N, C-alpha and C positions, 0 to 999 in steps of 0.2 A: 503493500500500499505506500503510497505517497508521504502520508501522514501516518503513521505507526502509532496503536496502542497497545497496552498491556495491561487485563485487568487485575486489580490487587483484590486479592483474596483471604480473606482473614481464618486461620486454622488453629483451634485447639480443640485440646481435650478432656474430660474429666474423669473421675473418680472419686470415690469416697475418701477423703483420709483416714480416715478411722480403719480402714483396712488394712494398710498399709503395714504399720506397725505389726498387726496379727498376723502378716502373713505376706513376709517381705520377699518373698520369688514372686510376688505378683509385680515388684518396682522393673528389674526388667523385661516381665512381660509386657506391660503396662509401653512402656518406653519402645520395644520393639514394634508393639501393633501400630504406633503413633508413627513412626519411622514411615514403616511399609502403607499407612493410608499415606501420608503426604507426598510420596512417590506415585500414586496412581492419578495424582491431579496431573492435567496437560502442561506441556512446556509453555503456552500460549499465556497462561497466567502467572503475574508474581505473587507467592505466598507469604504472606505477613504470620508469622510465627507467635501464636500466643501460648505457644506448649503445651504443658500437661500441666493440669491447674486441678488441685485437690484441697482447695482452702479459697476464701472468701479475698483473701490478700492477693494470692496467684490471680483470680478470674479478673481481681481490680487492676493489675498490672498488664495484663493480656488486651483490657478493654484502654487502655491507655494507648498501648500499640495501635490498635486498630484504628482509634480516631485520629491517631497523628497521622497516618499513613492514608487514611479516607478510604478506606477498602468499599468495594462495591458489592461484597458477598461475604458472609459466614458458613464455612463449614465446622461442626459439634459433633466431634466423634465420640460418642457414649462408648465409652471403656468397660463399662460396668454401671451398678448403681453409683448415683452420688445423687445429692442435694441438687433442686434449682437452686440454692443459692451460691453453688461454685459455677452456675452458668448467668445468671441476672448481672452479674456486675461487670461481666466484660463486654455484652450487649445491649446494656439498658439506655445508650446514648447515641446508638446510631438509629440511623433509617435506612436498612436495608434489610433485608431477609437472613432470617437463620435457616440453614438448613442441619437439621438432625440425623445424623449419619449411623444408623442403628443397625452395625451390620457385625453379625457375630463371627466368631474366627473358626469354628469346629461346626462342620453340617449338622452333624447325628451324634448326640451323646453317647457315649460308653456308660450305660446305666448303672452297671456294678462297680464300675471303676474308676468314679466320678468322685472326687472328694469337694469340700468347699472351696480350695483356692482355683480347680479346677473351673470349677462352674462359676465361680467370679469372674476370673480371669479369660476363660475360653467359650465359656458357654451362657452368656449373662445376654439376652436381648428383651426388649420389651419394655420390661418394668419401669423403667426412668422416661421412660420418652411421654408418657398421659401427664407425669408430673410437667416435665419442662414446656409441654404446650400449653397445657392450665396457665401459668405464670406468663406465658408470651403473650397468651390471649388478654391476660390482666393488665400487661405491661401496653398492649397495643400494637405489637410487632408481628410482622409479616414472616410467615417460617413453613416447610415443606419437612416432609419426613421420608426417609429413604430405608428401607429396612431389606435386608440381605444376608449375605454368608461370604466369606473370604474365601475358605477350603474351596478348592476346583473351580474358582472363577465366578462372576454373576455377570452375566452382561447387562441384565437388567439396571443394576447398582452402576456397573460402569458408563451406560449410555444416559441416566440423570447425573453423574459428576459431570461428564461432558457437556450434558445441555445448559446445565448451570452455569459451566465456565463461560461456555458461548455468547451464553444471555447477560453472564455480567461484562462482557467486552463491551456491550451496547453502551450500557450505563459510563462506564471507561472513555470509548469513544467521544461522549458527549460533553462529559466534563472535560475532557483535554485537548480539544479541537472545537472548533468555530463553524458557524453556517455564515456564508456571506450571502448576501442579497445583491444583487447589480438591478438597479435599475428598482421598478417596483414590479406591484402584483398587476398580472392582466385587469385592465380597467374593467368594473363593473362584477366581478368575479368573488363576489362579497364572500362567499364559503372558503376563499383560499386567506382570508385577510386574518392578521396574528397578532397579539402584543407581545413584542419581544421583550418586554419585560415579566410580565406572565411565564412566558417560555423560559426563561433564566431562573426563574423562581422555581417552576415545578418541574424542569427537566434537565436543568443545569446548564442549557446550550444558550451560549453566546452568539449574539448578531454583531457581527462584521459588516457597515454599508459600502456600497461601493458606487461611484456614477460613471455610468458610460464613457464619459470623455476621458477618463483615468486608463478606461481600459482598452481604447483604442489606441493607445501609445504604447501597449504593455509589452509591444514584440520591437521596438525601434531601437534598443541595445542588444538584440539576440544578434549575433553576428559570428558564432563559434560552427563554423560550415560543417565540422563532423557532425556534431551534435543535431545539428539541424538537416543532414541528410538522412542519419538512423532513424530520425523520426519519421521522417518521409518515407523510408521503407518501413518502417512500424505500421504506418499508416495502410500502406500500399497492401501489407501483410494481414492486415485486419479486414479491409474492405475488398470486396470485387467491387470495383469502379465502371462505372456504364462509361463505354467507349474507350475504355481501358485506362490504367492507372500508370503513371510515371513519375518519378522522384521531381522536375520539372513542373509538372502538373500540380503536384501537393506542396511545393517548396514553401510559398506563403504560410499554407494551413501548416507546415509542421512548423513554421518558426512561432507562432501564435501557441502552438500547442509546448513546444521546450518554453516559454517563458509565461504561460498558464502553472505548467508542473512548478517554476520557480516559486511562482507568488502564491500556490498553494501549500508550498514547503513555508516559505516566510511566514506567511499568515496562518499555519498552523489549521490548513481548513480541511476539515471531514467533508463538509456539505456545501453546497452551493444552490441557490436559486436565482431564476433572474428571466427578464423580460425587457424586449426592446421596443419601444413603442414610439421612435422619432423617425427623422429622414435617413434613407438607408441610403447615402451619397457618401463619396470621397473614403476616408479613413472607416468611416461607421459602416458604408457598405462592404468595405470588403470584410472588415471583421464579421457584421452580421450573415454576411452568405457562407461562411465557413464555420459558424458556431457549431451547428448541430455537431458534425463529426469531431471537431476540436474537444466539446465539453464530452463527447461520447470516448476519447481517449483518455478522459481523467477517471471518469467510470470505470473504464476496465481497469482501471490503477485504485479502485477503492474508494475514490470522493464521489458522493451522490449528487448529481446534475441534473436539477428537475426548470422544466418548460415553464412558462406563466408567472414566474414567483412566486409557487408555491413549495412554501417554507415545511409544511406538514407533511406532503408526499417525499419531499427529500430528505425527512428524517425518517418515513416509512422505507424508502430506496435504502438508506445507510441500514435499517434494522435488519432487513433481509439480506443485504452485501456480508453484512458482519457475522450472523448467524448461519446464512445458509450457500453464501459464496455467490450468490445473483439478486439483482435487484432492479428491476425495470417497470418504468412507470409505465403506466397503463389507463386506462377508463373504458365506459361500458359505451361500445359504438352501436354495435346493431344483434339483432334478433332473428337468427334462422328459425323460421319458426318451425319448418316441416320436419328438419333433424332436431328439433327442441335444443337448438344450443345455442349458448351468447356469445359473440363477436367481440373481443375485448383487446383493446391497444391503444396506441398513440404516436404522433407525430413527433419527432424532435429525436434529441441526443437518446441513447439507448445502451445494455451493458450489452457487450462483445459476450461476455461467456456466458449469456443466457441464450446465445443464436447457436445453436447445438445442432439443429436440425440441417442447417445450411448457412454458409458464410454469408456475413452481413454485407448489404449491396446499398453502394452511394451513386445517386445521380441529382442533376442538376434541375432542377424545376423552377418555371418562371415567376410564382407566387407560391408563397406560405400561407396557405388557407387562415386567414383571420387575423395576420400577421403582419408587418411592413417587412417590406421585399421579397428576394429570393434569392437562390440559392443552393447549399448542397441539403438534401436530404436523405437519410439514411434509414433503413429497414434491418430489423433481426428477424430472426426464425425461430422461435422457442419450439421445442421439443414436443413430441406428442408423450403422453402420460402425465403424471401428478403435478399438481401445480396450486401454488398458495398465493392467496389475494390478503394484502393488510391495507388498511385505509385509516390515518390517524384524523379525527375530526375534535370537536369543542364543542361543550354545552354554554348556554347562557350565561355562565358563570364562571367561564374561561377555564373549563376543568377538561382536561383531555381525555380522549376514550378512542380506545383501540378495536376495529370493526377486523374480523378475518373470516374467511372462506376457504376451504379447501376443495380443488374439481378434479378434473382430468382435461388436458388437450386433447383432442380427437383429430386424427387426419382427416382431409377434404379441403374444397376450395378456401382460399382467403383473399382479400383486397391486394394487388398489386398494384397501387397507385404511390407507394413511397413508404407508407407508415406500417409500423410493426402491428400486427394483429393475430390473434390466435381463435382457435374454435374451441371454446370450454363447457364440456356437460357437467353439471353440479348433482348432488343427492335429490334437489328437488326439480322440477321441470322450470325451463325456462321464465317463465311469466313471474311463477312463486318466487324463482332467487331474485327477480329485478325488483319485484315488490318488497320483499325482506331485506335486503341489502339496500333499498332507500331509504327504507324506513328506519333503518339503523342511525341515517342521518351522516352517512357521511360526506367529505367532500367530494367532487365530481371525478377527483382522482385517488387511483390507489397505487401500490407496487406490489411488483407479482416475483415469484421465485421458481425457480424447478424443486419440485418435491414437496413433500407434507411437513409443515413447519410449525403447525399450531400449538405443539406442547411446548416448544423452545420459545415460544410467541409469549404463552403463558409467564413462561417465568421471566421474561424481559419487561413483561408488564406489572408482574409481582415487585420485580425488583425496582422499574421507575414507579412503584404505587399507580397506576393508573388501570381503570377496571377495561376487560375486554367484553366486548358480545359477537360471539360464533353464529354466523348465517348458515355455514354450512361445515360441515367435516365428513 
């Protein structure tokens, strides 16, 4: 990614201090289990180690570490029974979920040969979880429980841990990068309008404002011909260009992409929302004409770029790109009533990683429909199979909400006028889907990702403290 982020995950384990002098062999056993658990976390996250906690004081010390690091998530490994007071001081001042990892070391007891320390150290599960949840509820803390076993491996546990770590990446990305707004939202699209202070308050994402006059000159000082040539070749390798692509043909575009990449790094931009509504003449016309493929090259590298100035769909694109590897801007296009299929897509910049059915195409059009000027238009070709849609909307009080749906992209005819589109079948008929999706109150944009990702989106929502409405899955 152009601007990389690494989630910070607090990790600690708890055990009852009264057990340790009674059964000293539990100390090395628990230490080994804690070290083994930390190794199950992916290297995509930074571990903030709160240690093995057996007293209130150790819990307070862990809490100090977690607050200082601004952790995105906390994993609590329940080694054996422990009182909730071993947990609460470590998490009571945090505004992130606590995931209770209730994983037993051995799969099956040897009933006749199990003594008390073996039971407490290798076979104890379930007993303390309810106590922890009860007090987390009373403290108003978000939480989740993972129950499983170490012996023999547990794919369900591994999957849950991986999903939580991917979800935590979203919070870190929002808090560590910025969203750029170039220009303003498309005039009259009031569903896209946003209070940027409220966005920063609720989701920790800061807005940087840029005028188009500044962007027109962004490539003026780019003169490294080797970098420009390499980027031009990257563009040609990414797109099938109508009429054939040459380095010379995309040279100016490559200059702007090189400039945009440096701008993204300098400004710590993880997301961009833009709309141009001026007179596409001179330098303005040059940039406007090539902006769609230029921003597509940024999306390819992990920076979500949304058209029409829609900051909320840029966030949805960033979430899906972060957790799923693809994030394509979309909206409802048409309904094929005979096949009971929704046609979903959008014009403008797109994600090359989602174009798995066919190499993305680029062509010149005289008019960008509904927008100023004309120029390069790109089309991306998502594969058939599972697809997930995510929209982000707000209520009248400024509270954010996720709206999600899973469906299946099916083969068949699509529009060929240059806009990305796909044929999606949902678990309910197309009419009912459009009704239910619309009644959920989304903006008219959403993001799409290959695969089924509602389970991870629910974890993202819990981390960000945002409600979710599921339309289909």
